[in-house]
N, C-alpha and C positions, 0 to 999 in steps of 0.2 A: 572481041567486043564484050565489054563488061555489062552484065545485066543483073539486076536484083528485082525479082518479080514477087510481089506480095499477093497473098490470097487469103480467103477466110473471113473477110469482113462481112458486115451485114447489119441487120436490125434485130434487136433482142430486147426483151422486157427486163426491167430491173431485177436483179438477182440471178439472171441467166448467165450463160457461159458462151464463149467463142474461143476458137483456136486459130491464131494467125500463123501463116507459114510464109517464109521468104526463101525462094530458090535462087541460088547464086550461080553465075557462070562467067567465064572469061577471065578469072583470076584465081589465085591459089587460096581458096577459102580458109584453109586451116591456119593460115598465117595472119588472119585478120581478127581483131576483136569485133564482135557483132553487137549491135545496139538496136533497140526499138525506141523510136521517138514518136511523139504525137503532137498534133497541133489542132486546137479547138478554134472555132471562129472568133476572131478578135483577140486571140492570145498568141504568145510567142511559142515556138516549138520547144518542147521540153523532153528531156531524157526520161524514158519510162523504165528501161532495164538494159543491163549490159552483161555480157558473158565473155569470159576470157577464152584464149585459144583452145585449151584442152578441157573446157567446162569446169575448171577447178574452182572458179569463183564467179559469183553472180552478184550484182548490186541492183537495187530497186529504188525508185522514187518512193518517198514516204507514203504518198497517196495510194500506192498500189501494193505495198508490202503485205504479205499474207494472203493476197488475192490473185496475184499474177505470178507466173513462173516462166522464166526464159530457159530454153534448152537449145542444143545444137547437135546436128549429126554431120560430122565432117566427111563421112563417107558419101553422104548424099548432098553435101554442100548446101545444107538447109538449116535455117534457124527458125525456131518456133516461139510463140508467145501464147501460153495458155492463160486465159482470162476468166476468172470465176467471180461470182458475186458482183456482177457488173452494176454500176451506178450511172445515173444520168450524167454525172460529171465526167465519166469516162468517154463520153461522146466526142469524137475527134477523127481526124485523118491520121492513121498510124503509118509510120515510115520505117522501113528497114535501112540500116546503115552499116557499112563495113569500113573499119578504120585500121590502119597499120602504123607502126612506129615511125615509118619514113614519110608520114603525113599523106599517104594515099588514102583517099576518102571517097566512097561511092554511096549513092542513094537510090532507093527504089522510087516508084511513082506514087506510092501511097495507096492505102485501102481504107474506105470509110467504115467506121464503127458508130452505130447509133443506138443508144440505150434510152428507150422511151416506153411508157405504158400507153 
C-alpha cells in the first residue's frame, strides 16, 4: 500500500521557519523524483520544489528561491522542505508528490501551513 504522509505544518508568524517532512512507504522511494506542491485558497496547485533521485539537482519556484530548501534521505524514504523567512503568501496546503519516469504518480494528503501575524 502506497503512502505519503506529510507532517510539520502549522501556524507561524511572518519571518518564521517550518520544516515539512514526507514519509514514504509502499514503493521504491529512491527511484522517484520527489516534489513539493502547494495550493492556496482559490488558486491552482503549484510546484514549489523538486529534487532528483540522488539529490544531485533541485529546482525551486521563483517565489521561494533562497528561502526554501528541499532535501531527501533515501535510507529513510523521506523528503523534507525547510522553509525560512516565511511570508503570508506562503500560506497554503503543502502536498508531497512522488513521480517516476513510467508515469507512476503518488500524492500525500497535504499539510496546512499558515503564515500570519
